[in-house]
N, C-alpha and C positions, 0 to 999 in steps of 0.2 A: 457429508464431508468430514473426514476425521480430523483430529487434532494434529496427528502426525502429517497430514498433507500441508495444512495451513501452516505448521513449523517450516516444512521444506519450501513452500511457495516465498515465505518470509525469508527466508536463507537465501533463495536464488535472487530475489529482489534486492538484498545487501550485496551479494556478489556482483551483480550487475552494476552496482554504485562505481565500481571500480572501472567500468567503461566510459568515462567522461572524457569527451574529447574536447578538441581547443578550438574549433571553429563555432562562431556563434550562432550558425544554423542548426549545427548538430547537438549544442547546448542546449538550445531553446526545445529540440525535439527530444532530448533525454530528459529535460524538466519535465514535459506535457507527460511523458510515457511515466515517470517515475510517480507524479502526482496522481495520476488516473490509476495505474496499477496499484499503488499504495491504498487509494481510496477503495477498491475494489476488493484487495485483499482484508482490510480493515472492515469493510461490510460483511465480507464472509465470516470473518472471525467472530464479530458482535452476533451475527445471526446464529451462529453456532452455539457461542456461550450464552446467549439470552435465553430466557425461560418466560412462559405466559406473555403478559401484557407488556412486559419490559423487553421482549425480545426485538419490537421496533425500536426503542430507543437505543438497544444496545448495537443495533444495526447502523443507526445514524452516528452513534458517537465512535463506533469502529471506522466508519467512511471518513469522518472528519478526523480523526487521529492516523488513520492510516494514510490520508492525503497529505497531511501536514509530516508525517514522516517521509513520506516519498518525496514530497518537495524539499525537505531538509537534506536528504540524501543525494538527490539529482540535480539540483537548482543550486550548485555553488558557483 
């Protein structure tokens, strides 16, 4: 996966954060999607950027950071 793809995916996730709706059920669904999507993108970014034995650590750190970022964007 190229870095351009990662940047595009992160930009799309940020753009989707504007789609937060007002009903509690939809907010809950948006929160789950944002958290899971952020974690997945973060893991991909960490996997792409990490090298050698640090690749696994970078993948986990990316997943945690991405999940937190996705949650912060979508769980308002």
